C-alpha positions as CSV (number, residue, x, y, z in Angstrom):
1,M,71.5,105.3,117.8
2,S,73.3,108.5,119.2
3,P,76.9,109.2,118.8
4,T,77.4,108.7,122.5
5,E,76.5,105.0,122.0
6,F,79.1,104.5,119.3
7,M,82.5,102.9,119.8
8,P,84.9,105.1,121.8
9,S,87.8,106.8,120.0
10,T,90.2,104.0,121.0
11,E,87.9,101.5,119.1
12,L,87.6,103.8,116.1
13,T,91.5,103.8,115.9
14,R,91.9,100.1,116.6
15,G,94.6,98.5,114.4
16,H,92.4,95.7,113.2
17,L,89.6,98.1,112.1
18,L,92.1,100.4,110.4
19,A,93.7,97.5,108.5
20,R,90.4,96.2,107.3
21,S,89.4,99.6,106.2
22,T,92.6,100.1,104.3
23,L,92.1,96.7,102.5
24,W,88.7,97.9,101.5
25,N,90.1,101.2,100.2
26,L,92.7,99.3,98.2
27,T,90.1,97.1,96.6
28,G,87.9,100.1,95.8
29,Q,90.7,101.7,93.9
30,F,92.3,98.6,92.1
31,L,89.2,96.8,91.0
32,P,87.8,99.7,88.9
33,M,91.3,100.2,87.4
34,M,91.4,96.6,86.3
35,V,88.0,96.9,84.7
36,A,89.0,100.1,82.9
37,V,92.0,98.3,81.4
38,F,89.7,95.7,80.0
39,A,86.8,98.0,78.9
40,I,88.7,101.0,77.3
41,P,89.9,99.2,74.1
42,F,86.3,98.0,73.4
43,L,85.0,101.5,74.0
44,V,87.5,103.0,71.6
45,R,86.6,100.6,68.9
46,G,82.9,101.0,69.6
47,I,82.4,104.8,69.5
48,G,85.7,106.0,67.8
49,L,88.5,108.2,69.0
50,D,86.6,111.4,68.9
51,R,83.6,110.3,71.0
52,F,86.0,108.4,73.3
53,G,87.9,111.6,73.9
54,I,84.7,113.4,74.8
55,L,83.8,110.5,77.1
56,T,87.1,110.7,79.0
57,L,86.3,114.4,79.7
58,G,83.0,113.2,81.1
59,W,84.8,110.7,83.4
60,V,86.9,113.5,84.7
61,V,84.0,115.6,85.5
62,V,82.0,112.8,87.1
63,G,85.0,111.6,89.1
64,Y,86.6,114.7,90.1
65,F,84.0,117.5,90.2
66,S,84.0,117.2,94.0
67,L,86.3,120.2,93.8
68,F,83.1,122.3,93.9
69,D,82.5,121.1,97.5
70,L,85.4,123.4,98.4
71,G,86.9,120.6,100.7
72,L,83.7,120.5,102.8
73,G,83.4,116.7,102.5
74,R,86.9,116.4,104.2
75,A,86.0,119.1,106.7
76,L,82.9,117.3,107.6
77,T,84.8,114.0,108.2
78,K,87.1,115.9,110.5
79,L,84.4,117.6,112.5
80,V,82.3,114.6,112.9
81,S,85.4,112.6,114.0
82,D,86.1,115.2,116.6
83,Q,82.6,115.0,118.0
84,L,82.6,111.2,118.1
85,A,86.0,111.2,119.7
86,V,84.7,113.2,122.7
87,G,81.3,111.5,122.9
88,Q,79.4,114.7,122.1
89,D,76.2,114.6,120.0
90,R,75.3,118.3,120.5
91,N,74.6,119.9,117.2
92,L,76.2,116.9,115.3
93,Y,73.1,116.3,113.0
94,A,72.7,120.1,112.5
95,L,76.3,120.2,111.4
96,I,75.8,117.3,109.0
97,W,72.7,118.7,107.4
98,T,74.0,122.2,107.2
99,S,77.2,121.1,105.5
100,W,75.3,118.9,103.1
101,L,73.0,121.7,102.1
102,L,76.0,124.0,101.5
103,M,77.6,121.4,99.3
104,L,74.4,121.0,97.4
105,L,74.2,124.7,96.8
106,L,77.8,124.9,95.6
107,G,77.2,121.9,93.3
108,L,74.1,123.7,91.9
109,F,76.3,126.7,91.2
110,G,78.9,124.6,89.5
111,G,76.3,122.7,87.5
112,L,74.7,126.0,86.3
113,A,78.2,127.3,85.4
114,M,78.9,124.2,83.3
115,F,75.5,124.5,81.7
116,I,76.2,128.2,80.7
117,M,79.7,127.4,79.5
118,T,78.8,124.3,77.4
119,P,78.2,126.1,74.1
120,W,81.5,128.1,74.5
121,L,83.4,124.9,75.4
122,V,82.0,123.0,72.4
123,N,82.3,125.7,69.8
124,H,85.6,127.5,70.9
125,V,87.7,125.5,73.4
126,L,87.4,121.9,72.4
127,R,88.3,120.9,68.9
128,I,85.1,118.9,68.3
129,P,84.2,117.9,64.7
130,E,81.2,119.7,63.4
131,S,79.2,116.6,63.0
132,L,79.5,115.8,66.8
133,R,79.0,119.3,68.2
134,L,75.2,119.1,68.7
135,E,75.5,115.6,70.3
136,T,78.4,116.8,72.6
137,R,76.4,119.8,73.7
138,H,73.4,117.8,74.7
139,A,75.7,115.2,76.4
140,L,77.4,118.0,78.5
141,Y,74.1,119.4,79.3
142,A,73.2,116.0,80.8
143,L,76.4,115.9,82.6
144,A,75.9,119.3,84.2
145,I,73.1,117.7,86.1
146,S,75.5,115.4,87.8
147,V,77.6,118.2,89.4
148,P,75.3,118.9,92.3
149,I,74.8,115.2,92.8
150,V,78.6,114.6,93.0
151,T,79.1,117.4,95.5
152,A,76.2,116.4,97.6
153,T,77.4,112.8,97.7
154,S,80.8,113.7,99.2
155,G,79.0,114.9,102.4
156,F,77.3,111.7,103.1
157,R,80.5,109.8,102.2
158,G,82.4,112.0,104.6
159,V,80.2,111.1,107.5
160,L,80.6,107.4,106.7
161,E,84.4,107.8,106.7
162,A,84.3,109.5,110.1
163,L,82.5,106.4,111.4
164,Q,85.1,104.2,109.9
165,H,82.5,102.6,107.7
166,F,84.9,102.2,104.7
167,H,83.5,98.8,104.0
168,T,80.1,100.5,103.2
169,V,81.7,103.3,101.3
170,N,83.6,100.9,99.0
171,Q,80.6,98.6,98.7
172,I,78.9,101.6,97.0
173,R,82.0,103.0,95.3
174,I,83.2,99.8,93.6
175,P,80.1,99.0,91.6
176,M,79.6,102.7,90.9
177,S,83.1,103.1,89.6
178,I,82.9,99.9,87.5
179,S,79.6,101.0,86.0
180,M,81.4,104.1,84.6
181,F,83.3,101.7,82.3
182,L,81.0,98.8,81.8
183,G,77.8,100.8,81.5
184,P,78.9,102.6,78.3
185,L,79.8,99.2,76.8
186,V,76.2,98.1,77.4
187,V,74.8,101.3,75.9
188,I,76.7,101.2,72.7
189,Q,75.1,97.9,71.9
190,F,71.9,100.0,71.2
191,S,73.3,103.5,70.4
192,H,76.7,105.1,69.7
193,S,75.5,108.5,70.6
194,L,77.1,110.2,73.6
195,V,73.8,111.4,75.0
196,P,72.6,108.1,76.4
197,I,76.0,107.2,77.6
198,F,76.3,110.4,79.6
199,A,72.7,109.9,80.8
200,F,73.8,106.5,82.2
201,L,76.7,108.1,84.0
202,V,74.4,110.6,85.7
203,A,71.9,107.9,86.6
204,G,74.8,106.0,88.2
205,R,75.8,109.0,90.3
206,L,72.2,109.5,91.4
207,L,71.9,105.9,92.5
208,A,75.2,106.3,94.4
209,W,73.8,109.4,96.2
210,V,70.8,107.5,97.2
211,A,72.9,104.6,98.5
212,Y,75.1,106.9,100.5
213,L,72.0,108.6,102.1
214,V,70.5,105.3,103.0
215,A,73.8,104.1,104.5
216,C,74.1,107.3,106.5
217,L,70.5,107.0,107.8
218,A,71.2,103.4,108.8
219,A,74.4,104.3,110.6
220,L,72.8,107.4,112.2
221,P,69.1,106.8,112.5
222,E,68.4,110.0,114.4
223,M,69.3,112.0,111.3
224,R,65.7,111.4,110.2
225,Q,64.3,113.2,113.2
226,Q,66.9,115.9,113.7
227,V,66.9,117.6,110.4
228,A,68.1,121.1,111.3
229,L,70.5,123.9,110.2
230,Q,73.2,125.6,112.2
231,R,74.8,128.8,111.1
232,S,77.4,128.8,113.8
233,G,79.2,125.8,112.5
234,L,79.5,127.2,109.0
235,K,82.7,129.2,109.8
236,A,84.7,126.1,110.9
237,V,83.5,124.0,107.9
238,L,84.2,126.7,105.4
239,Q,87.6,127.6,106.9
240,F,88.8,124.1,107.1
241,G,87.4,123.2,103.7
242,G,88.9,126.4,102.1
243,W,92.5,125.4,103.1
244,I,91.9,121.9,101.8
245,T,90.8,123.3,98.5
246,A,93.8,125.6,98.3
247,G,96.1,122.6,98.6
248,N,94.0,120.7,96.1
249,L,94.4,123.4,93.6
250,I,98.2,123.8,94.0
251,V,99.3,120.2,94.1
252,P,97.8,119.0,90.8
253,F,99.3,122.1,89.2
254,M,102.8,121.1,90.5
255,V,102.3,117.5,89.5
256,Y,101.5,118.3,85.9
257,I,103.3,121.5,85.1
258,D,106.5,119.6,84.2
259,R,104.8,118.2,81.0
260,F,104.1,121.7,79.8
261,V,107.7,122.8,80.6
262,I,109.1,119.8,78.8
263,G,106.9,120.5,75.7
264,G,107.9,124.1,75.7
265,V,111.6,123.8,76.4
266,R,112.2,120.4,74.7
267,S,109.7,118.8,72.3
268,L,106.3,117.0,72.3
269,S,108.1,113.7,71.8
270,D,110.1,114.2,75.0
271,V,106.8,114.7,76.8
272,A,105.9,111.1,75.9
273,F,109.4,109.9,77.0
274,Y,108.7,111.5,80.4
275,T,105.0,110.9,80.9
276,T,105.2,107.1,80.1
277,P,107.4,106.2,83.2
278,F,105.7,108.9,85.3
279,E,102.2,107.5,84.7
280,A,103.5,103.9,85.5
281,I,105.3,104.6,88.7
282,S,102.8,107.1,90.1
283,K,100.3,104.3,90.4
284,L,102.2,103.3,93.6
285,L,100.5,106.3,95.2
286,L,97.3,104.3,95.3
287,V,98.7,102.4,98.2
288,P,99.5,105.4,100.6
289,S,96.3,107.1,99.3
290,A,94.2,104.2,100.5
291,V,96.1,104.1,103.9
292,A,95.9,108.0,104.3
293,G,92.1,108.0,103.5
294,V,91.5,105.6,106.5
295,M,94.0,107.4,108.8
296,F,92.6,110.8,108.3
297,P,89.4,110.3,110.5
298,A,91.6,108.1,112.9
299,F,94.1,111.0,113.4
300,A,91.2,113.4,114.0
301,A,89.6,111.1,116.5
302,S,92.7,110.2,118.5
303,Y,94.2,113.7,118.5
304,A,91.2,115.1,120.4
305,K,91.8,112.8,123.3
306,D,95.3,111.1,123.1
307,K,98.1,112.6,121.1
308,H,100.4,109.8,122.0
309,R,97.9,107.4,120.2
310,T,98.1,109.8,117.1
311,G,101.8,109.5,117.1
312,F,101.6,105.7,117.3
313,L,99.2,105.6,114.4
314,L,101.5,107.8,112.3
315,Q,104.5,105.6,113.1
316,R,102.7,102.5,112.3
317,G,101.2,103.9,109.0
318,V,104.6,105.1,107.7
319,K,106.1,101.8,108.7
320,Y,103.6,99.8,106.7
321,N,104.0,102.1,103.7
322,F,107.7,101.7,103.9
323,L,107.7,97.9,104.1
324,I,105.1,97.5,101.3
325,L,106.8,100.0,98.8
326,F,110.5,99.2,99.5
327,P,110.7,95.9,97.6
328,I,108.5,97.3,94.7
329,V,110.6,100.4,94.1
330,L,113.8,98.3,94.5
331,V,112.8,96.0,91.7
332,V,111.7,98.9,89.5
333,M,115.1,100.6,90.1
334,A,117.2,97.6,89.4
335,F,115.3,96.4,86.3
336,A,114.1,99.6,84.8
337,P,115.8,99.3,81.4
338,E,114.7,95.7,80.9
339,G,111.1,96.5,82.2
340,L,110.6,99.4,79.9
341,N,112.0,97.5,76.9
342,L,109.5,94.7,77.5
343,W,106.6,97.1,78.0
344,V,107.1,99.9,75.5
345,G,110.1,99.0,73.4
346,S,113.6,99.9,73.1
347,A,113.1,103.3,71.6
348,I,111.3,104.7,74.8
349,A,113.4,102.6,77.1
350,Q,116.6,104.2,76.0
351,K,115.3,107.6,76.7
352,S,113.2,106.9,79.8
353,T,115.3,104.6,81.9
354,A,117.1,107.3,83.9
355,V,113.8,109.3,84.1
356,L,112.0,106.2,85.6
357,R,114.7,105.7,88.2
358,Y,114.8,109.3,89.4
359,L,111.0,109.4,89.5
360,A,110.8,106.1,91.4
361,A,113.0,107.5,94.2
362,G,110.8,110.6,94.4
363,V,107.6,108.6,94.4
364,F,108.8,106.4,97.2
365,V,109.5,109.4,99.4
366,N,106.2,111.1,98.3
367,C,104.3,108.0,99.3
368,L,105.7,108.2,102.8
369,A,104.7,111.9,102.9
370,Q,101.0,111.1,102.5
371,L,100.7,110.1,106.2
372,P,102.0,113.3,107.7
373,L,100.0,115.3,105.3
374,S,96.8,113.4,106.4
375,L,97.8,114.0,110.1
376,V,98.4,117.7,109.6
377,Q,95.0,118.0,108.0
378,G,93.3,115.7,110.4
379,T,94.5,117.6,113.4
380,G,92.9,120.7,112.2
381,R,95.8,122.5,110.6
382,P,95.3,122.2,106.8
383,D,96.4,125.8,106.5
384,M,100.0,124.7,107.4
385,A,100.0,122.2,104.6
386,A,98.5,124.6,102.1
387,K,101.0,127.4,103.0
388,L,103.9,125.1,102.6
389,Q,102.6,124.0,99.1
390,A,102.1,127.6,98.2
391,A,105.6,128.6,99.2
392,E,107.0,125.6,97.2
393,L,105.3,126.6,94.0
394,P,107.4,129.5,92.7
395,L,110.7,127.7,93.8
396,Y,109.6,124.6,92.0
397,L,108.6,126.5,88.8
398,A,112.1,128.1,88.6
399,A,113.8,124.7,89.3
400,I,111.8,122.7,86.8
401,F,112.4,125.2,84.1
402,E,116.2,125.5,84.7
403,A,116.7,121.8,85.3
404,T,114.9,120.9,82.1
405,K,116.6,123.6,80.1
406,H,120.2,122.4,81.2
407,Y,119.8,118.7,81.9
408,G,116.8,117.6,79.8
409,L,114.4,114.9,80.9
410,S,116.6,113.7,83.7
411,G,116.8,117.2,85.0
412,A,113.0,117.5,85.1
413,A,112.7,114.1,86.9
414,I,115.4,115.3,89.5
415,A,113.6,118.6,90.0
416,W,110.3,116.8,90.6
417,S,111.8,114.2,93.0
418,T,113.7,116.9,94.9
419,R,110.6,118.9,95.3
420,V,108.5,116.1,96.8
421,S,111.5,115.0,99.0
422,L,111.7,118.5,100.5
423,D,107.9,118.6,100.9
424,A,108.1,115.2,102.7
425,M,110.8,116.4,105.1
426,L,108.9,119.6,106.0
427,L,105.6,117.8,106.4
428,F,107.3,115.3,108.9
429,V,108.7,118.3,110.7
430,I,105.3,119.9,111.0
431,A,103.7,116.6,112.0
432,Y,106.2,116.0,114.7
433,S,105.7,119.5,116.0
434,L,102.0,118.7,116.6
435,L,102.8,115.5,118.5
436,P,104.6,114.6,121.8
437,Y,108.0,114.6,120.2
438,R,110.3,111.6,120.4
439,R,113.7,112.3,118.9
440,G,114.5,108.6,118.3
441,L,111.5,108.1,116.0
442,A,112.7,111.0,113.7
443,L,116.2,109.7,113.6
444,R,115.2,106.1,112.8
445,L,112.9,107.3,110.1
446,G,115.6,109.5,108.5
447,A,118.1,106.8,108.8
448,S,115.7,104.2,107.2
449,V,114.8,106.5,104.2
450,T,118.4,107.4,103.6
451,G,119.4,103.7,103.7
452,A,116.6,102.8,101.3
453,L,117.6,105.5,98.7
454,L,121.2,104.4,99.0
455,T,120.2,100.8,98.3
456,F,118.1,101.9,95.4
457,Y,121.2,103.7,94.0
458,L,123.6,100.7,94.5
459,V,121.3,98.3,92.6
460,T,121.4,100.6,89.5
461,I,125.2,100.6,89.2
462,P,126.0,97.2,87.7
463,A,125.6,96.8,83.9
464,S,125.0,93.1,84.3
465,V,121.4,91.9,84.9
466,E,122.7,88.9,86.9
467,I,124.7,91.1,89.3
468,R,121.8,93.4,89.8
469,A,119.5,90.4,90.4
470,L,122.0,89.2,93.1
471,L,122.0,92.6,94.8
472,V,118.3,92.7,94.8
473,C,118.0,89.3,96.4
474,L,120.5,90.3,99.1
475,A,118.6,93.6,99.7
476,L,115.3,91.7,100.0
477,L,116.7,89.3,102.5
478,A,118.0,92.2,104.6
479,W,114.6,93.9,104.2
480,A,112.8,90.8,105.4
481,G,115.1,90.2,108.4
482,T,115.0,93.8,109.5
483,A,111.2,93.9,109.1
484,W,110.6,90.8,111.1
485,F,113.1,91.3,113.9
486,R,113.4,95.1,114.3
487,L,110.3,96.8,112.9
488,L,107.3,94.6,113.4
489,L,105.7,94.4,116.9
490,Q,104.7,91.0,118.5
491,D,101.0,91.5,117.7
492,E,101.9,92.3,114.1
493,R,104.0,89.1,113.8
494,N,101.1,87.1,115.4
495,M,98.8,88.5,112.7
496,L,101.1,87.5,109.9
497,R,101.6,84.1,111.4
498,S,97.8,83.7,111.6
499,L,97.6,83.9,107.8
500,L,99.6,80.6,107.5
501,P,97.3,77.6,106.9
502,G,96.9,75.5,110.1
503,S,98.7,78.1,112.2
504,K,98.4,77.6,116.0
505,V,98.5,81.4,116.4
506,G,95.7,81.8,113.9
507,L,93.5,79.3,115.8
508,E,94.2,81.1,119.0
509,M,93.3,84.5,117.4
510,K,90.1,83.1,116.0
511,T,89.1,81.8,119.4
512,G,89.9,85.0,121.2
513,R,92.9,83.7,123.1
514,I,95.2,86.3,121.4
515,G,94.3,89.9,120.6
């Protein structure tokens, strides 16, 4: 099957397909996380804290060493989406194989670097007990083998995402991710050594690479016959991927630098009081990340032919994120002290309640910003996002230091939330500048976010739990009414009605009379 025989770009950005892909992405992120919650206590008891600490480093490498692909996986998704959108198959397969080979070479370089650095890491950087150093060295040598496998895998996964085959991607990713936690539990029944545990992780990544390759060949059978390299496409791939990588280096630094500032300016105990609510509330980012991952190829495909469609997709994606996250953040803001007290005890709750509330407001805005970020990158301008993040970095460093110094943990939380809010506002400005501009949409979005933040603040004022609960109920009623009568379109209301048992609308949708 050639690309010209695939679905047109309007089908690749169809609402039903995007919704299904998003659900697959959410499942692919939440299921492994639930398994990890179950497995980690058993692993700690089974291999001890020292070995478990080393294993967590292995998970980081296995899960996140795709940095060595220099953003080429995302670049390949973008370029393949572009060609599918306009129905061109010229040089498509050469582009895929060339990008994959480049990612493999970069992964080999990364694996070799890790192999060479392992003795230095074990003996001088990581505080590993003498009795575990030889075992750790051999385990990290095994892990170095996985680096080129990880980077090469991202290429085939990028192609599947461009085709909107997120069901296939997650059918591979879910068992692979779960095996990272359950596999070691099986291994420790026979050996507590890190070497077989890490060998199992490497074998899992190799099986995943094979599965992604088979899935790509099934989706694009002509890849078998058209194995070719193309030097002309390298510049576009490297340029796009380079800007993606620049942003990927800056953003995590800004996310985690606050902990080091708090530890330096305040104390290590204050780091715990800050990190505990941050790690909890930041899990909400899984929702927009799942949506943005699906929308990235959809933005790329639609932008090539219909910018109005791209704007519609942005509006709908932001709307869904808003509707999903508003009630969650509202409840967190209202009952932060009670929730923290129940979860981690009164000592942390007293110190962390204000931090959680400030961070929750920032995370809410940051979640909405994932869609314009994905649009800016998907429309071929990752440089704009990376330059924005680079400009924010020195300002944020100064702000987080001064705010923490003068206002403590609350100051750090306010500085972080202010930074992500400013970032969100500028990303929306950039995104709207790339689209046919409709002033009304921007004004409604600004009013909705302002109203949400004001509501969050109002439910935190009363000291009485009962009054806060009443305000939350009233706010949720207003949210439900506004969503149903003002925000949701008729087809969206039909889809929700179809979920009700015995719904007439549901029967009509199943028989094809609606949609």
